[in-house]
C-alpha angles and dihedrals in degrees: 000000000000124000089254091056095046113115110228120225120235087252092056091047094048097043090038090223095172091058093040095052092045092061093083125075114270115247093255091060099047117116087210132353093257092060085084089056092049095048096044094048093051091048089052089051092052089054090052089050090051091055091046090053091050090053093046089057091046093049090050093051093047093049091051089050089050089242094141098169092054091048090052089052094055094045087053089054090051091052091049091056091048089051091056100040096078089056089052091055091043086073088069087069088073086074115084116238089243093055090041089062091051088056093041092055090049088060089069106197091349121125138174085243086073094062105135093205095049092047091048090054089050088054098042100041096076092047090075090068098076097053088048091051089050089056090049092050092049088057093042091242139136120205090258092051090049089056089050093048100036096135092052094049098028099153092050090046090053089051090053090049092052091049089051090048090051091053092045095045093050091050090048091050090052092049092050089049088053088057089053090052089048091052098044103032109009129237100251093069141073127257122235088267092057093250115134110248087228087070086070089064091056091050091057089070089070111114129199095208112022089165091066092053091047090050089061089053091048091049090052091050091049095050102027095090090066090065091070092212117205128200116259 
């Protein structure tokens, strides 16, 4: 029976496996066998990014609708994806640096910095701040006051914690990706776009919600005097 005559199962039709598995280069066109690994892993990552973007939009909508519990749920889903993404990229480490450069050169002017999903998350992440601030203002709270009154406004506090975790998880993912770049390419080099790889390290310092990190510092300053610290 030829491929054309094969009857697809309902699973294959629904998941569209034929289309999905045709999105990678056929063996005859691979520059090296591990190019399939490289391409597949990055396609998996883009699907994770797609789901993260869906949940960012959902969290935004629920916050604007004052549905805090639902917003917390979607932020939790985002953080779950970000927890698993480093393990996805760890599979790239199975490729030797020598073969990695064969693949890298095959990309032409392509670069991971061009990832549409990653760049969309960079753009959308900070947009969750305003609907959160609106919720704070409605309750006459600042982030520091929310820390101080967590039990009274527990749902809102949990939302703040999930937003902080989103920021932290995304920064952690970026740092772990830097380590992958360091291992496969090196840091004292230039990317295919002529940008020093070290510039990636500077970009990692970008925060979605700097006000939340500052609130932790302010809380420490407000309560730190009660510790009665003594010199060693």
